[in-house]
N, C-alpha and C positions, 0 to 999 in steps of 0.2 A: 713599656719595659717594667719588669717587676724585680730585677736583680740590682744590688748595689754595684757601682762602677768603681774599679780600682785602676788608677793610672800611675804606672811606675815602670822603670827599667831596672831597678835595683833588686836583684834576686833575693838577698837576705830580707829586705823589707817585704817583698812580695810573699815569701815563705811565711813570715809572721802574720801577715794579713790574711792569707789563705787558711792558716791554722785557726785564727780567731773566727773567720767566717764559718768554718766547719763546726766549731764549737757552738756557734750561734744558730746552726741549722740552715744557713743560706748558701747559695752558690752564686758568687759574684761574676760579673763580666770583667775581664782583665784587658787593659789596653796599654801597650808599651809606647805607642805613638800618640802624643797629645793631639795632633791634628785629626787622626782617625777617631779619637775618643769623643770629639765634638758631636759625632752622629748620635751618641747615646747620652750626651751631657744633660739635656733638658728633661729626658724621660726617666732617668734613674731616680729611685727614691732616696739614694744616698751616694755621694761622690767622695772617695778618698784619694787625695792627690799626694803622691810621693814627693818628699823633699827634693829628690833628684830632678824632677821635671816641672816643679811648681813655677819657676821663673819662665821657662819655655812656654808653658800653658798660658800664663798671665799675658805674655807678649801677643798671643793670638786673640786676646780680648773676648773670651766666651761670654755669652749673656749671663747677667746676674740671676742667681737662684739661691734658694735655701738648701741646707743640708750638705754643704761643701766643707771638707775638713782637710787640712794639710797634715800629713803624718811623716814622722821620721824615726829612725832608730837612735836612741841616746839623746844627749843634749843638742838642741838646735841653735844655730847662730842667730844673733839679733836681727840680721837683715831678712831672715825668713818671714818675720812678722810683717814687714813692709810688703813682701810679695803676697802674703796672705790677704792683706787689705786690697791689693790690686785685683786679686781673684774674687773678692767678695766672700772669702772663707769665713766660717763662723769661729774657728779657733785653730790652734796648732797643737797637735798631740805628740808627745814624746813617748815612744815605746822602749822598754816594756812598762814604764811607770803608769801609762794610761791604758794598759791592757783591759782591765775590768770595765772601765768606762766605754772603751771602744767595742767590747763584746756586747754590752747592753745596747749600744747604738745600732750595731748590726742586727741583733735579734729584734729590736723594735722596728727597724726598716723592713725586715723580712715579714713580720707579723702584719704590719700596715699594708703591705702589698697583697696579702691574701684576701682581705675582706674590706668592704666599705659598709659597715653595719648601718642599718636603719635604727635610729635611736628615738624612742618615744617616751616622753614624760606624761604621766597621768596624775591628775590632782582633782580632788573633790571641790565642786563649786560651793558646797555647804556640807555641814556635818550630816552623816547618814546618806550621802548621795550614792554610795556604792562604788567609789572610785577604786578601792583596793580590789574588790571583786572583778571590776571591769579590767583592771591591769592584769589580773591573773588570767582572765579570759583571752585577752590579747596575746599574752605570752604562750598560752596553750595552743591557740590557733596558729601562731607563727611557727611554733616548734613542729607542726605537722609538715612543714616544707623545708626546714633546715635548722641548724643550731640556733637556739634562742636562749636568752638569759633574762631573768626577772630580778631586778635589784630593788630590795625593800629599803627605801631611804626614810621611812617614817617610824621613828622609835616609839611613838605613842599610838601607832596603828594596831590592828588586830594581829598582824604578822601574816605575810603571804603564805608561809608554810602551813599555817593553820587552815587557811582557806583552801589550799591545794591538796592538803593531806600529806605534806612533806615533813611533818613535825617529827616523824620517826625515821626519816631517811638520814643516814650518816653523811657528814660533810662539814666543811669549814663554814663558820658563820662570822658575823661582824666582829664578835669579841676576839676572834683569833687574828683578825687583820688590823685591829686598832693599834697595835704596836709596830706596824709596818714602817720601815725607815728606808727601804731600798725599792728598786724597780720590781714590779710584780709582772711576771710574764703571762701572756694569754694562755699558754698551755698549762701552766701551774694552776691558774684560777679555774680553768675549764675542768681540769681533772679533780680539783679539790672540792668543788661545790656539791651540795646535795643535788642529785640528778636522777631524772627518769627519762630514758631514751634521749631525745634531743633537747630537753628543757633542763637548764640549770637554774638554781635559785640561791641568791645571796640575801640572807635574812638574819634575824636576831635570835640569840639563844633565849631560853626562858629565864625569867627573873628580871630584876632591875638593871637598867643600862642607861648610860648617859648619851649625849649627842655624838654624832659622828665626827671623828677627827678629820680635818680637811685633807691632810695628806693621804690617809687611808682611803677616803672616799674618792679622791682624785685618781689614785693608782688603781683601785678596783674598777672604777668606771672605764678607765683607759684600757685595762686588760680585757674587760668584758667586751668592749667594742672591737678590739683586735681579734677576739676569739669566737665571735658569733655573728650570724647574719642579721639578727634583730635583737635589740636590747630594749626592754621595757623597764621604766623606772617608776615605782610607786612613790610619788612625792608627797610630803606633808603640806598641809595648808599654811602652817605657820612659816613665815619668812625668816631666814637667817642666812649668813654668808655662805655656808656649805650648801644649803638648799638652792640658793640662787645660782651658785656655780654649777650644780648638777643640772638645773633647769637650762642653763645656758649651753650645756654640752649636749642637750637633746635637740635633734633636728626638728622634731615636731612636739608640740604640747597639746594634750587633750584634756579638756575640762569636762567633768561629768556633772550635769546640772539636773535638779529635780524640777519638773514642770509645775511649779507652784509660784505664787507671787514672792514669798520669802526666798525660795530656791533660786529664782531668776535674779532677784536683787543681790543676793550674796554672790552668785556666780558672775554677774556683770562686774562687780567690784574686783573679783579675782582675775577675770580676763583682762581688765584694765591694768592690773598690777603686773601680770606675767607676760603681757604681749611684747614687752621690750626684749624678752629673752629669745623670741623666735615666733614662727607661725603658730597660731592657736586655732584649734577646732573644738567644737562642743558636741558632746553626746548628751541628748536630753532623755531623761527617764520620765515617761508619761504617755498616756493614750490621747489620741486626737490632737496631737501637737501640730500647729501651723508652723512649718519650718522658717518661712520668711519672717513671720512675726517674731519667732524666737531669736533668729539671727539679728534682727533689728534691735531687740531689747538687750541681748547679750553682747553685742558688739563683735561677734565672731561667726564664722560659717558653721552651720550645723552639719556635722559629718553623718549622723544618723540619729534616729529616735528609737526607743525600745520600751516595751511594756515590762511589767514585772514577770519574772520567771517562776512558774509553779514548782514547788518542791525544792527551791534553791537552798533554803536553810537546812532542810533534812539532808540533802546531798552533801553539803559541807560538813554537817555534824557527823555523818557517817564516814568522813575521810575520802569521799569520792570526788571532791573538787566541784567547781561550779558548772562544768560542761559534761553532763552525762550523755549528751547527744549532740551531733554536729548540727542538727536542725533546731537546737534550742534557741530561745530568744537571745541569750548572751552570745552563743556561738555565731549566729548569723550577724548580729550587730558587730562583733569583733572582726569577723571576716570582711564586712563591708568597710569598716574603718581602715583596716590594713590595706585593702585594695585601693582605697581613696588616697592614703598617704603614699603608697608606692607609685601611684599615678600622678602625683604632683601636689600633694598636700591637701590643704583645707579648701579645695575648690569645689568638691562635689559633695552633695548631701544625699540623704535617702532615708527610708523608713524600714526598720526591722520590726515587723508586727509581732 
């Protein structure tokens, strides 16, 4: 079930909840009978229980779950809070005072139901490993199949728009989001980003800029996940609380390592540090790499290996991006990594010659 569930017999309350649902762009399921509503209780992304039926529903003892809210028109009596506790409700909302909050809750539930994005964080195992370029390649390949978003979370990096040739594409960048104080909808972010076909990019404006504010990063990441099939995050190597939170929000982490002794040593330390955030796979840049030996040294599965791509710098300098051909080294490596992560994470390896 992908629709919010409203349980009430009170017509005035139902009218208000349906009005808010329409404004949020969702079509709820409505149940007047608490017993009948139990069929949809566990599957609904959000449950709004009218004050008029809350006690009756609590007496039925529905299974505990998140996302349950008791709602009423006007001030509610104190005993309602005891009923809410019996239901396992997260809170009690008084309308119309809580209209805006409930509107955002409904919109969020509707957006979450649409997609379950694959989120991939990419970080360099050492300086000059090419992590930003590989993050761009992943996003470009992912966008061939559906809506994808590339989030540039490295303020000291080259800028993913420069690598992709998006630097002259109009759209919102981090500086416009740094004063964000409210919920950012998936649709608003999707429509505002610099975009070419199915790929949207959230990156930095030219000139000096400071670190990412935590709230802006959190809201942007959440909106990107709700509005796209795949979200790729170009993560900085330096650890800070915001970076660690973004890494923790990624379902998969990919470390790009150079096949040299210093490159392996640096990447192994990084893998050890970030492995607490989630599953980690490694992409190794180098020829003639023994994947088993590399995985043993690095402490993580090797997703693929790849050699250097001819003409890469020229292609980027001309604003053509890193993937001039689907059969390029980067294109094949990115496609293999995406397939591996879709099929269950860092379990499979392979070589992109």
